[in-house]
C-alpha positions as CSV (number, residue, x, y, z in Angstrom):
1,M,19.1,43.1,-10.8
2,A,17.8,39.9,-12.4
3,T,14.8,38.3,-10.7
4,D,16.1,34.8,-11.0
5,M,19.4,35.3,-9.1
6,T,20.1,33.1,-6.1
7,P,20.9,34.5,-2.7
8,W,24.6,33.8,-3.3
9,E,24.5,35.6,-6.7
10,T,22.6,38.6,-5.2
11,L,25.0,39.0,-2.3
12,G,28.1,38.4,-4.5
13,A,27.0,41.2,-6.8
14,T,26.4,43.6,-3.9
15,L,28.9,43.0,-1.2
16,C,32.3,44.7,-1.2
17,F,34.8,43.9,1.6
18,K,37.3,46.5,2.8
19,S,39.8,43.7,3.3
20,K,41.2,41.8,0.4
21,D,41.7,38.9,2.8
22,A,38.0,38.7,3.7
23,Q,37.1,39.1,0.0
24,F,39.3,36.1,-0.8
25,W,37.7,33.9,1.9
26,W,34.2,35.0,0.9
27,D,34.9,34.1,-2.8
28,G,36.7,30.9,-2.0
29,T,34.7,29.4,0.9
30,G,31.4,31.3,0.9
31,R,30.6,29.8,-2.5
32,M,30.9,26.2,-1.1
33,F,28.7,27.1,1.8
34,A,26.1,28.8,-0.5
35,K,25.9,25.7,-2.7
36,L,25.6,23.3,0.2
37,I,22.7,25.2,2.0
38,E,20.9,25.7,-1.3
39,H,21.1,21.9,-2.1
40,A,20.4,20.9,1.5
41,G,16.8,22.3,1.3
42,Y,17.2,25.7,3.1
43,S,14.5,28.2,2.1
44,I,15.5,31.4,0.3
45,E,15.0,33.4,3.5
46,E,17.2,31.0,5.5
47,Q,19.9,31.2,2.8
48,Y,20.0,35.0,2.9
49,R,20.2,34.9,6.7
50,E,23.0,32.4,6.9
51,L,25.1,33.9,4.0
52,Q,24.8,37.4,5.5
53,F,26.1,36.1,8.9
54,Y,28.9,34.2,7.1
55,A,29.9,37.4,5.2
56,L,29.9,39.5,8.4
57,F,31.3,37.2,11.0
58,V,33.1,34.3,9.4
59,A,34.9,35.3,6.2
60,P,36.7,38.2,7.9
61,Q,37.9,35.9,10.7
62,L,39.8,33.4,8.5
63,G,43.1,35.3,8.5
64,P,45.4,36.5,5.7
65,A,44.7,35.2,2.2
66,P,47.4,32.8,1.1
67,D,50.3,34.3,-0.8
68,E,53.6,32.9,-2.0
69,S,54.7,32.2,1.6
70,M,51.5,30.3,2.6
71,P,52.2,31.1,6.3
72,W,49.3,29.6,8.1
73,Q,49.4,26.0,9.4
74,S,45.9,25.3,10.7
75,L,45.0,21.7,11.4
76,K,41.3,22.2,10.6
77,T,41.7,20.4,7.3
78,P,44.3,18.3,5.5
79,D,45.5,21.2,3.3
80,S,45.5,23.8,6.2
81,T,42.4,25.7,5.0
82,P,41.1,27.1,8.3
83,I,37.4,26.1,7.8
84,D,35.5,23.0,7.0
85,F,31.8,22.2,6.3
86,S,29.7,19.3,7.4
87,W,26.5,17.9,6.0
88,E,24.2,15.9,8.3
89,W,22.0,13.5,6.4
90,R,18.9,14.4,8.4
91,S,16.3,12.7,6.1
92,D,15.9,11.5,2.5
93,K,15.1,15.1,1.4
94,E,17.0,17.6,3.5
95,A,20.3,18.0,5.4
96,I,21.6,20.3,8.1
97,L,24.8,22.2,7.7
98,R,27.6,23.1,10.1
99,Y,30.9,24.7,9.7
100,A,34.0,24.8,12.0
101,F,36.8,27.2,11.8
102,E,39.7,28.7,13.5
103,P,39.4,32.4,14.2
104,I,42.6,34.0,13.1
105,V,43.9,37.5,13.7
106,A,43.9,39.7,10.6
107,A,47.1,40.0,8.5
108,G,49.5,42.6,10.0
109,T,48.2,42.3,13.6
110,H,49.6,40.4,16.5
111,S,48.3,38.6,19.6
112,N,50.1,38.2,22.9
113,T,48.0,35.2,24.0
114,L,46.9,32.0,22.3
115,R,43.2,32.4,23.0
116,S,42.5,36.0,21.9
117,P,40.9,35.5,18.5
118,T,38.4,32.9,19.5
119,E,37.6,34.7,22.7
120,T,37.1,38.0,20.9
121,W,34.8,36.4,18.3
122,L,32.6,34.8,20.9
123,K,32.4,37.9,23.1
124,T,31.4,39.9,20.0
125,L,28.5,37.5,19.3
126,K,27.5,37.6,23.0
127,S,27.6,41.4,23.4
128,Q,25.5,41.9,20.3
129,N,23.1,39.1,21.1
130,L,23.6,37.6,17.7
131,I,23.2,34.0,18.9
132,P,20.2,33.6,21.2
133,G,21.1,31.4,24.2
134,L,24.9,31.8,23.7
135,D,26.6,31.4,27.1
136,L,30.3,31.6,27.8
137,E,30.5,30.3,31.4
138,W,31.9,26.9,30.4
139,Y,34.1,28.5,27.7
140,N,35.7,30.8,30.2
141,H,36.3,27.8,32.6
142,F,37.8,25.4,30.1
143,V,40.0,27.9,28.2
144,S,41.5,28.9,31.6
145,M,42.3,25.2,32.3
146,M,43.4,24.1,28.8
147,V,44.9,27.3,27.2
148,P,46.0,29.4,30.2
149,P,47.1,32.9,29.4
150,N,50.8,32.3,30.3
151,I,51.1,29.8,27.4
152,G,52.4,31.5,24.3
153,H,54.0,30.7,21.0
154,K,57.5,31.0,22.5
155,G,57.0,28.0,24.6
156,F,56.8,25.5,21.8
157,G,58.6,24.9,18.5
158,A,56.9,25.0,15.1
159,S,56.9,21.2,14.8
160,F,55.0,20.9,18.1
161,Y,52.2,23.2,16.8
162,K,52.0,21.5,13.4
163,R,51.3,18.1,14.9
164,T,49.1,19.1,17.9
165,A,46.9,22.2,17.5
166,P,45.7,25.2,15.5
167,E,47.9,28.2,16.1
168,Y,45.7,29.5,18.9
169,G,44.7,26.3,20.7
170,T,41.0,26.9,20.1
171,S,38.4,26.9,17.4
172,V,34.7,27.1,17.0
173,A,31.8,25.5,15.1
174,V,28.4,26.8,14.1
175,D,25.4,24.5,13.8
176,V,23.2,26.1,11.1
177,N,19.9,24.8,12.4
178,K,16.8,26.1,10.6
179,S,15.4,27.2,13.9
180,G,18.6,29.2,14.7
181,K,22.3,28.9,15.1
182,A,24.2,27.2,17.9
183,V,27.9,27.5,18.7
184,K,30.4,25.0,20.0
185,A,34.0,25.7,21.2
186,Y,36.9,23.3,20.7
187,F,40.1,23.0,22.7
188,W,43.4,21.2,22.0
189,P,44.4,20.1,25.5
190,S,47.8,18.9,24.3
191,L,49.1,22.4,24.7
192,N,48.6,22.6,28.4
193,A,49.3,18.9,28.8
194,N,52.7,19.4,27.3
195,A,53.4,22.4,29.5
196,L,52.4,20.4,32.6
197,D,54.1,17.2,31.5
198,I,50.9,15.1,31.9
199,S,48.8,13.1,29.5
200,T,46.2,14.8,27.4
201,L,43.5,12.6,29.0
202,E,44.7,13.7,32.5
203,C,44.5,17.4,31.3
204,V,40.9,16.8,30.3
205,K,40.0,15.1,33.6
206,R,41.5,17.9,35.6
207,A,39.6,20.5,33.7
208,I,36.3,18.8,34.1
209,R,36.8,17.9,37.7
210,A,37.5,21.6,38.4
211,L,33.9,22.6,37.5
212,P,31.7,23.8,40.3
213,A,30.6,20.9,42.5
214,E,26.9,20.9,41.5
215,Q,27.8,20.9,37.7
216,L,30.4,18.1,38.2
217,E,27.9,16.0,40.1
218,S,25.3,16.4,37.4
219,L,27.7,15.2,34.7
220,Q,28.5,11.9,36.5
221,V,31.8,11.7,34.7
222,E,33.7,9.1,36.7
223,S,32.2,6.1,34.8
224,A,33.3,7.6,31.5
225,F,36.8,8.3,32.9
226,E,37.1,4.7,34.1
227,F,36.3,3.5,30.6
228,L,38.8,5.9,29.0
229,D,41.5,4.7,31.3
230,Q,40.7,1.0,30.5
231,A,40.5,1.6,26.7
232,T,43.7,3.6,26.7
233,E,45.4,0.5,28.1
234,R,43.5,-2.1,26.1
235,W,43.1,-0.4,22.7
236,N,45.9,2.2,22.6
237,L,43.2,4.9,22.8
238,T,44.6,8.4,22.3
239,T,42.7,11.5,23.6
240,G,42.8,14.4,21.2
241,L,40.2,17.1,20.9
242,F,37.7,18.4,23.5
243,S,34.6,20.5,22.8
244,I,31.6,22.1,24.6
245,D,28.3,23.6,23.7
246,C,28.3,27.3,24.4
247,L,25.1,27.1,26.3
248,K,24.1,27.4,30.0
249,P,25.8,24.5,31.8
250,Q,22.6,22.7,32.6
251,N,21.8,22.5,28.8
252,A,25.4,22.1,27.5
253,R,27.3,18.9,26.6
254,I,31.0,18.0,26.7
255,K,32.6,15.9,23.9
256,I,35.9,14.0,24.3
257,Y,37.5,12.9,21.1
258,V,39.6,9.8,21.0
259,S,41.2,7.6,18.3
260,S,42.9,4.2,18.0
261,P,44.7,2.1,15.4
262,W,42.2,-0.8,16.1
263,I,39.2,-1.3,13.8
264,S,37.9,-4.8,14.7
265,R,34.3,-5.4,15.4
266,E,35.1,-6.2,19.0
267,F,36.8,-2.8,19.3
268,L,33.9,-1.0,17.6
269,L,31.2,-2.5,19.9
270,D,33.3,-2.0,23.0
271,V,33.8,1.7,22.4
272,L,30.2,2.4,21.2
273,T,28.9,0.9,24.5
274,M,31.8,2.3,26.6
275,G,32.7,-1.1,27.7
276,G,29.0,-2.0,28.5
277,R,28.2,1.2,30.3
278,L,25.8,2.3,27.5
279,P,23.2,0.1,25.9
280,S,24.2,-1.8,22.8
281,P,22.7,-0.4,19.5
282,D,19.6,-2.2,18.4
283,E,20.1,-4.9,15.7
284,I,19.0,-2.7,12.8
285,A,21.1,0.3,13.9
286,F,24.2,-1.8,14.4
287,S,23.7,-3.6,11.1
288,S,23.4,-0.2,9.3
289,L,26.5,1.2,11.1
290,S,28.5,-1.9,10.3
291,A,27.5,-1.6,6.6
292,L,28.9,2.0,6.6
293,W,32.0,0.8,8.4
294,D,32.5,-1.9,5.8
295,T,31.9,0.4,2.9
296,F,35.0,2.4,3.8
297,L,37.1,0.1,6.1
298,G,36.0,-3.4,5.0
299,D,39.4,-4.3,3.5
300,A,41.4,-3.0,6.4
301,P,43.1,-5.3,9.0
302,D,41.9,-5.5,12.6
303,R,44.7,-3.2,13.6
304,L,46.1,-0.5,11.3
305,P,49.9,-0.4,10.7
306,D,51.9,2.3,12.3
307,D,52.8,3.9,9.0
308,V,49.2,4.8,8.2
309,M,48.9,8.5,8.8
310,A,47.2,9.6,12.0
311,K,44.1,11.1,10.4
312,S,43.3,7.8,8.7
313,T,42.7,6.0,12.0
314,P,39.0,5.8,13.0
315,G,38.0,7.9,16.0
316,F,35.1,8.4,18.4
317,Y,33.7,11.2,20.5
318,M,31.9,10.6,23.8
319,T,29.2,13.0,24.7
320,L,28.6,13.8,28.4
321,G,25.8,15.9,29.7
322,H,23.4,16.3,32.6
323,G,22.9,12.8,33.9
324,G,26.1,11.3,32.6
325,A,27.3,9.8,29.3
326,K,24.8,10.3,26.5
327,S,26.2,8.6,23.4
328,V,29.3,7.7,21.5
329,K,29.7,8.7,17.9
330,M,32.1,7.1,15.4
331,Y,34.0,8.9,12.6
332,M,36.5,7.7,10.0
333,S,38.7,9.2,7.3
334,P,38.2,8.0,3.8
335,Q,41.4,9.6,2.5
336,H,43.6,6.6,3.1
337,W,41.1,4.2,1.6
338,C,39.7,6.2,-1.4
339,A,41.8,7.5,-4.3
340,T,39.4,10.4,-5.1
341,D,36.5,12.3,-3.7
342,G,34.6,10.8,-6.6
343,E,35.2,7.4,-5.1
344,V,33.9,8.6,-1.8
345,L,30.7,9.8,-3.5
346,S,30.4,6.4,-5.2
347,R,30.8,4.5,-2.0
348,L,28.2,6.7,-0.3
349,R,25.8,5.8,-3.0
350,Q,26.7,2.2,-2.5
351,Y,25.9,2.5,1.2
352,F,22.6,4.3,0.8
353,A,21.5,1.7,-1.8
354,S,22.4,-1.1,0.6
355,Q,20.0,0.6,3.1
356,N,17.2,1.0,0.5
357,Q,17.4,4.7,0.9
358,S,16.3,7.2,-1.8
359,D,19.1,8.8,-3.8
360,T,17.3,12.1,-4.0
361,L,19.5,13.8,-1.3
362,M,22.6,12.0,-2.6
363,N,22.0,13.6,-6.0
364,K,21.7,17.0,-4.5
365,Y,24.8,16.5,-2.4
366,E,27.0,15.3,-5.3
367,S,25.7,18.2,-7.4
368,A,26.7,20.7,-4.8
369,V,30.2,19.2,-4.4
370,R,30.9,19.0,-8.1
371,Q,29.5,22.4,-8.9
372,T,31.6,23.9,-6.2
373,L,34.9,22.1,-6.7
374,G,34.6,21.0,-10.4
375,S,34.7,17.4,-11.4
376,A,38.3,17.5,-12.5
377,L,39.3,18.1,-8.9
378,V,36.7,15.7,-7.4
379,D,37.8,12.9,-9.7
380,G,41.5,13.8,-9.5
381,R,42.3,13.3,-5.8
382,C,40.7,12.7,-2.4
383,G,41.2,16.0,-0.7
384,S,37.8,17.3,0.3
385,H,36.1,14.5,2.3
386,F,38.3,14.0,5.3
387,Y,35.8,12.5,7.8
388,I,32.6,10.6,7.8
389,G,30.8,10.3,11.1
390,S,27.9,8.2,12.4
391,E,26.0,7.7,15.6
392,P,23.9,4.6,16.2
393,S,20.3,5.3,17.0
394,K,17.0,3.5,16.6
395,G,16.8,2.4,13.0
396,R,19.0,4.3,10.6
397,P,22.2,5.8,12.1
398,R,22.7,9.5,12.1
399,M,25.4,10.3,9.5
400,V,27.6,13.4,8.8
401,T,30.1,14.0,6.1
402,Y,32.9,16.6,6.7
403,M,34.4,18.5,3.7
404,S,37.3,20.9,3.1
405,P,36.9,23.5,0.4
406,Q,40.6,22.9,-0.4
407,T,41.2,26.6,-0.8
408,Y,44.8,26.5,0.3
409,L,45.6,23.6,-2.0
410,I,44.0,25.2,-5.0
411,E,45.7,28.6,-4.4
412,R,49.0,27.0,-3.8
413,G,48.7,25.0,-7.0
414,R,48.0,28.2,-8.9
415,M,50.9,30.1,-7.5
416,Q,53.3,27.2,-8.1
417,Q,51.7,26.5,-11.4
418,A,51.7,22.8,-10.5
419,P,51.1,20.8,-13.6
420,Q,49.5,17.9,-11.7
421,L,46.6,20.0,-10.3
422,P,43.6,19.4,-12.5
423,L,42.1,22.4,-14.3
424,A,38.6,23.5,-13.7
425,P,36.0,22.6,-16.3
426,S,35.3,25.3,-18.9
427,E,32.2,27.5,-18.6
428,S,30.6,25.7,-21.5
429,S,31.2,22.2,-20.1
430,E,28.6,20.0,-18.5
431,E,30.6,19.6,-15.2
432,G,28.4,19.7,-12.2
433,E,25.7,17.5,-13.6
434,V,24.8,14.2,-12.0
435,A,22.0,11.8,-12.5
436,G,18.7,13.5,-11.9
437,V,20.2,16.9,-11.4
438,G,20.1,19.7,-14.0
439,P,23.0,21.9,-15.3
440,K,24.6,24.6,-13.3
441,E,22.9,27.9,-12.7
442,S,24.1,31.1,-14.2
443,L,26.9,33.0,-12.5
444,P,26.7,36.3,-10.7
445,P,27.6,39.3,-13.0
446,Q,31.1,39.7,-11.5
447,S,31.9,36.1,-12.2
448,R,30.7,36.2,-15.8
449,K,32.9,39.2,-16.4
450,R,35.9,37.1,-15.4
451,K,34.8,34.2,-17.6
452,T,35.1,31.8,-14.7
453,T,33.1,28.6,-13.9
454,D,31.0,28.0,-10.9
455,S,33.9,26.2,-9.0
456,I,36.3,27.1,-6.3
457,E,39.2,26.3,-8.6
458,E,38.3,29.3,-10.8
459,M,37.4,31.6,-7.8
460,A,40.9,31.2,-6.3
461,F,42.4,33.7,-8.8
462,D,45.8,35.2,-8.2
463,K,46.3,38.3,-6.0
464,H,46.5,40.7,-9.0
465,A,43.2,39.5,-10.3
466,R,41.7,39.9,-6.8
467,A,42.8,43.5,-6.7
468,S,41.3,44.2,-10.1
469,H,38.1,42.4,-9.0
470,L,37.8,44.5,-5.9
471,N,38.2,47.8,-7.8
472,G,35.4,46.8,-10.1
473,R,32.9,45.8,-7.4
474,N,29.9,47.8,-6.3
475,Q,30.7,49.7,-3.2
476,V,27.7,49.1,-1.0
477,P,27.6,47.9,1.7
478,S,31.2,47.7,3.0
479,V,31.9,44.7,5.3
């Protein structure tokens, strides 16, 4: 084994999955995760720790590998890939990674209830003490209120699922903090709201108000509910997603996700302060947040037209915790406003330059994105960056970019041999280099044998190649 191999190369040359589906997701999405944590400044030890967890407990949960039928319809990402990655710009030199995914039953198995895969995954982590501090009290409460066991697939048509929720009504996220991982659970209350013939906001209210009296009193939620009622009327606010920290209730937070077609300054400030219930951002923070807003939405009208797709409308999530409302964070989709992911990267550079920030971390970020996807795809369409989020704080706002590995899109293009899908750069090309960043590293041995590049496009080989790939892999350890 070469001494200069990266953690991804070492694990890729060693691991062999019993399931071709898990192997597909490890090859297709694990590579992006590996590149991101490497460029975000995680130590070698931290990279090994997180990649091993990903191989054991994430890749095998992503369901069947796509085939000619492309059966899965997850709403996690625009192309239905059931996982996304996010990069929090923590400082000028390092970032923190997260990933969110929908646990899916393995191919050939069936589930009688909507909540089984997520529940099974969380209980596995809990029973094996894999995430210190993981607590499921709130998960058990909210899943019973938002995805009750009597709700099944037969109750709704395919079109309802496609526009409202992942297949199972729940998903999870993992914060890859350098001090240790933390888990969040997400719920799509529209499922139960539809069954009860009530609004999604009312479904959320009922679930929170059903908490034990001491916990409900600690959250002080009625002021937030009052604002949501008023904003629904004034700004056409729509309640969508709902999430919780999987921690003991006294330490956990609740997040309520909303969106609106309005993007005026008046609307922005009203929501960020919850109608005056939270302090206004300081002048520097609001100026910086406004600059980010203008970087992507500066040419948009005060109210978006109805024909703009739903995921292009800006949104917010309100964080509630012990003592009441904590903050409001903004997020927006660049996909309606940018022609390519390359343009998103360019606008991010423009924003950081306007804030007199170093481009060191931006160079690392762009390098990771281009090395993973290939510049032909990055500069050919806007399919990876689907959200950019920001939270006003003292001074520079906290900012997060959300990315899809586009695994389904790439595999679908290969199977359909779509001529419009850009080809990955050749192994001898200079793709992946950006200003101040060196050329790509060497590939793990199994990748060199296939003459592929260091990009997801080339890793998404067809199912016959996958079978051949599996037969040629080392057999220890099995996952």
